N, C-alpha and C positions, 0 to 999 in steps of 0.2 A: 347718637346712634343707640338704638334700644338693645337690650340684652338678647332678644330673639334674633335681631339682625346680626349681631356680633357672632352668635352661635351659627347662623346660616353662613356667614362669610368664612368663619373658621372651618366649618364643615366643607365648604367648597374648596378652600385652600388644601385641607387634608386630602380631599379626593384627588385634586390635581397632582399634589406631591406623590400620593400613592400610585396614581397611574404612571407618572414619570418613572418612579423607582421600579415598578413592576415591568414596564416596557424596557428599561435598561437591563433588568435581570434577564429578560427573555433574549435581548440582544447579546449580553455577555455569554449566556448559555450557548447560543447559536455560534458565536465567534469561537468559543473554546471547543464545543462539541462537533460542529460542522463548519469549519472555516472556509471550505470550498463552496458553500451555499452563498448565494447572493442575497442582498437585502431586497425588500419589497420594491423599492424604486428601481434598483438595478435589474430586478427580474422583469419588470414592465419594460424597461429600456431594451433589454436583451430580446424580449418577445417582439417589440416593434422593429428592432433592427433585423431580426430573422425574417419578418414579413417583407421588409425592403429587400433583403438579399434574395428572396424568392423571385423577384421580378428582374434582377440583374442577370446578365449573361455570365456564366461561369467560364473561366479560362481553363483549358485542359492542362493537366499536370504531366510534365515529362520527367522520367526518372531513369537513372542508369545505376547499374550495380557492378562493382569491381570486386573480384575475388583474389585472395592472396593466400599463400601457404608458407609457413615458416620453414627455414632450411632444414631444421632438425626433423620436423614432421615429414617433409618431402623425402629426406634420407631414410627415415624409418618406413615410410609407405612404399618406397621404391627400392628395396634392398635386393640387389641382383648378384648372383654368383655364376661363375662359369666353371664347368668341369669337362674334362676329357672323358668321353665314353669309350668303351672298348669297341674296336672296329669290327667289321663283319667277319674277319678271320679269327676272332678271339675264341678261345676254347670255352667250354662250359664252366670250368673252374674259374677262369678269369671273369666270366660274366657273373657267376655266383659271388665271387669276392667283391666285384664292383657293386652288385645289388646289396650285399651285406653292409658295405661301407655307406651306401646311400641310406639304408635302414637305420644304421647306427647314428648317422648325422640327423636323420629325421627324429629319432628318439631323443637325442640331445636337444634339438630345437623344441620339441614338445615339452620336455622337462623345463627348459629355460622359459618358455611361454607360460607354463603352469605356475612357475615360481614368480614370474613377473605379474601374472594375473592375480595371484594370491597376495602379493605385496600391494598392488594397486587396489585390490578389493579391500584389504585391511585399511589402507590410507583413506579410501572413499568412505568406509564405514565410520572411521574416526572423524572425518570431515563432516559427514552428515550428522553424527551425534553432536559435534560441537556446534554446528549450525542450528540444529534443532533446539539445543539448550539456549543459544543466544536468542533465537526467535521466540521461545517461550518466555524468557526473561523480559524481552521488549514488549511482548503482548501483555504480560502482567503489569508492567510499568504503564503502558498505554491505557489499559483498563482502569488503573488506579487514577491516572490523570483525568480520564473522562468522568469517573465517578466524582472526583473532587470538583471539577468544573461544573458538572450538573448540580451538585449539592450547593455550591456557592450561588449559582444562578437561581436555583429554586428557593434558596433562603431569601435572596433579595426579592424575588417575586412575591414570596409570602409576606415579607415586611411591607412591600408596596400594597398588597391586597388588604393587609391589616389597616394601613393608613386609609385606604378607600372605605373600608367598613366603618372606621371611626369617623371619617368625614360624613358618611351617609347618616350615621346616628346623630352627629352634631347638627347636620342640616335639618334632619327631621325634628330634633328638639327645638332648633331655632324657628322652624316654620310653625310649630305648635305654639311657641311662646309669642311669636310675632304677630 
Protein backbone atom coordinates (compact mmCIF):
# COMPACT_ATOMS: atom_id res chain seq x y z
CA UNK A 1 0.00 0.00 0.00
CA UNK A 2 1.46 3.35 -1.00
CA UNK A 3 1.81 6.35 1.31
CA UNK A 4 -0.89 8.25 -0.62
CA UNK A 5 -3.34 5.38 -0.23
CA UNK A 6 -2.52 5.17 3.49
CA UNK A 7 -3.23 8.89 3.87
CA UNK A 8 -6.46 8.47 1.91
CA UNK A 9 -7.64 5.55 4.08
CA UNK A 10 -6.60 7.34 7.28
CA UNK A 11 -8.50 10.44 6.10
CA UNK A 12 -11.64 8.42 5.40
CA UNK A 13 -11.40 6.76 8.83
CA UNK A 14 -10.99 10.18 10.46
CA UNK A 15 -14.01 11.48 8.55
CA UNK A 16 -16.17 8.52 9.58
CA UNK A 17 -15.08 8.75 13.22
CA UNK A 18 -15.69 12.50 13.16
CA UNK A 19 -19.18 12.10 11.70
CA UNK A 20 -20.05 9.45 14.29
CA UNK A 21 -18.75 11.59 17.17
CA UNK A 22 -20.57 14.70 15.89
CA UNK A 23 -23.81 12.77 15.37
CA UNK A 24 -23.55 11.37 18.89
CA UNK A 25 -22.99 14.92 20.21
CA UNK A 26 -26.14 16.11 18.45
CA UNK A 27 -28.05 13.13 19.88
CA UNK A 28 -26.75 13.80 23.41
CA UNK A 29 -27.71 17.47 23.16
CA UNK A 30 -31.20 16.54 22.01
CA UNK A 31 -31.60 13.94 24.77
CA UNK A 32 -30.45 16.36 27.47
CA UNK A 33 -32.03 19.53 26.10
CA UNK A 34 -35.26 18.22 24.58
CA UNK A 35 -35.97 14.69 25.84
CA UNK A 36 -39.59 14.86 24.72
CA UNK A 37 -38.56 15.18 21.07
CA UNK A 38 -38.47 11.98 19.09
CA UNK A 39 -35.58 10.79 16.96
CA UNK A 40 -35.77 10.99 13.17
CA UNK A 41 -36.90 7.39 12.70
CA UNK A 42 -39.53 7.69 15.42
CA UNK A 43 -40.72 11.02 13.95
CA UNK A 44 -41.27 9.29 10.59
CA UNK A 45 -43.03 6.38 12.32
CA UNK A 46 -45.27 8.78 14.24
CA UNK A 47 -46.16 10.62 11.02
CA UNK A 48 -47.04 7.36 9.20
CA UNK A 49 -49.13 6.20 12.18
CA UNK A 50 -50.98 9.51 12.27
CA UNK A 51 -51.84 9.09 8.58
CA UNK A 52 -53.20 5.60 9.31
CA UNK A 53 -55.23 6.91 12.27
CA UNK A 54 -56.86 9.45 9.98
CA UNK A 55 -58.57 6.65 8.06
CA UNK A 56 -59.77 4.73 11.13
CA UNK A 57 -63.12 5.47 12.68
CA UNK A 58 -62.76 7.14 16.07
CA UNK A 59 -64.82 5.89 18.99
CA UNK A 60 -66.69 8.51 21.00
CA UNK A 61 -65.42 9.23 24.49
CA UNK A 62 -67.85 9.13 27.38
CA UNK A 63 -67.01 11.04 30.53
CA UNK A 64 -68.66 11.56 33.88
CA UNK A 65 -67.84 14.03 36.61
CA UNK A 66 -68.47 13.60 40.30
CA UNK A 67 -68.32 16.50 42.75
CA UNK A 68 -67.65 16.29 46.47
CA UNK A 69 -67.27 18.79 49.28
CA UNK A 70 -65.42 18.31 52.52
CA UNK A 71 -67.51 18.39 55.70
CA UNK A 72 -65.62 21.41 57.08
CA UNK A 73 -66.13 23.34 53.84
CA UNK A 74 -69.80 22.43 53.81
CA UNK A 75 -70.20 23.52 57.43
CA UNK A 76 -68.44 26.81 56.71
CA UNK A 77 -70.41 27.45 53.54
CA UNK A 78 -73.79 26.65 55.08
CA UNK A 79 -73.59 28.32 58.50
CA UNK A 80 -77.18 28.91 59.63
CA UNK A 81 -78.51 30.65 62.73
CA UNK A 82 -82.00 30.96 64.08
CA UNK A 83 -83.26 33.99 66.06
CA UNK A 84 -86.57 35.01 67.48
CA UNK A 85 -87.80 38.32 66.13
CA UNK A 86 -90.05 40.65 67.99
CA UNK A 87 -93.69 39.99 67.26
CA UNK A 88 -96.13 42.40 65.66
CA UNK A 89 -97.18 43.72 69.08
CA UNK A 90 -93.58 44.70 70.02
CA UNK A 91 -92.95 48.27 71.07
CA UNK A 92 -90.61 50.60 69.24
CA UNK A 93 -87.97 50.23 72.01
CA UNK A 94 -88.08 46.43 71.71
CA UNK A 95 -87.68 46.69 67.96
CA UNK A 96 -84.81 49.17 68.29
CA UNK A 97 -83.09 46.92 70.85
CA UNK A 98 -83.53 43.94 68.55
CA UNK A 99 -82.09 45.87 65.58
CA UNK A 100 -79.18 47.16 67.69
CA UNK A 101 -78.44 43.56 68.74
CA UNK A 102 -78.50 42.51 65.10
CA UNK A 103 -76.22 45.43 64.17
CA UNK A 104 -73.77 44.50 66.95
CA UNK A 105 -73.77 40.88 65.82
CA UNK A 106 -73.14 41.98 62.23
CA UNK A 107 -70.28 44.24 63.32
CA UNK A 108 -68.70 41.36 65.29
CA UNK A 109 -69.04 39.10 62.26
CA UNK A 110 -67.47 41.74 59.98
CA UNK A 111 -64.52 42.15 62.39
CA UNK A 112 -64.13 38.37 62.58
CA UNK A 113 -64.19 38.10 58.77
CA UNK A 114 -61.72 41.00 58.41
CA UNK A 115 -59.35 39.34 60.87
CA UNK A 116 -59.75 35.98 59.15
CA UNK A 117 -59.20 37.57 55.74
CA UNK A 118 -56.12 39.41 57.01
CA UNK A 119 -54.70 36.18 58.45
CA UNK A 120 -55.44 34.23 55.28
CA UNK A 121 -54.07 37.02 53.11
CA UNK A 122 -50.84 37.05 55.12
CA UNK A 123 -50.62 33.24 54.87
CA UNK A 124 -51.21 33.38 51.12
CA UNK A 125 -48.61 36.09 50.64
CA UNK A 126 -46.08 33.99 52.55
CA UNK A 127 -47.03 30.90 50.55
CA UNK A 128 -46.71 32.78 47.25
CA UNK A 129 -43.36 34.23 48.30
CA UNK A 130 -42.09 30.79 49.28
CA UNK A 131 -43.43 29.26 46.08
CA UNK A 132 -41.91 32.06 43.99
CA UNK A 133 -38.53 31.49 45.64
CA UNK A 134 -38.66 27.76 45.00
CA UNK A 135 -39.74 28.25 41.38
CA UNK A 136 -36.89 30.73 40.85
CA UNK A 137 -34.35 28.33 42.36
CA UNK A 138 -35.60 25.46 40.20
CA UNK A 139 -35.57 27.67 37.10
CA UNK A 140 -31.96 28.66 37.79
CA UNK A 141 -30.97 25.01 38.33
CA UNK A 142 -32.77 23.94 35.15
CA UNK A 143 -31.12 26.70 33.10
CA UNK A 144 -27.72 25.63 34.44
CA UNK A 145 -28.38 21.98 33.57
CA UNK A 146 -29.48 22.96 30.07
CA UNK A 147 -26.36 25.09 29.57
CA UNK A 148 -24.13 22.23 30.76
CA UNK A 149 -25.90 19.70 28.53
CA UNK A 150 -25.67 21.99 25.51
CA UNK A 151 -22.01 22.75 26.22
CA UNK A 152 -21.14 19.05 26.50
CA UNK A 153 -23.02 18.19 23.32
CA UNK A 154 -21.55 21.14 21.41
CA UNK A 155 -18.04 20.26 22.58
CA UNK A 156 -18.51 16.71 21.33
CA UNK A 157 -19.88 18.01 18.03
CA UNK A 158 -16.86 20.32 17.69
CA UNK A 159 -14.47 17.41 18.32
CA UNK A 160 -16.32 15.36 15.71
CA UNK A 161 -16.12 18.18 13.18
CA UNK A 162 -12.42 18.59 13.93
CA UNK A 163 -11.95 14.89 13.11
CA UNK A 164 -13.92 15.37 9.88
CA UNK A 165 -11.73 18.33 8.93
CA UNK A 166 -8.55 16.40 9.71
CA UNK A 167 -9.89 13.49 7.68
CA UNK A 168 -10.61 15.73 4.70
CA UNK A 169 -7.09 17.16 4.86
CA UNK A 170 -5.56 13.67 5.11
CA UNK A 171 -7.71 12.43 2.23
CA UNK A 172 -6.69 15.41 0.08
CA UNK A 173 -3.02 14.85 0.87
CA UNK A 174 -3.44 11.16 0.10
CA UNK A 175 -5.17 11.84 -3.21
CA UNK A 176 -2.45 14.32 -4.21
CA UNK A 177 0.29 11.85 -3.26
CA UNK A 178 -1.41 8.86 -4.77
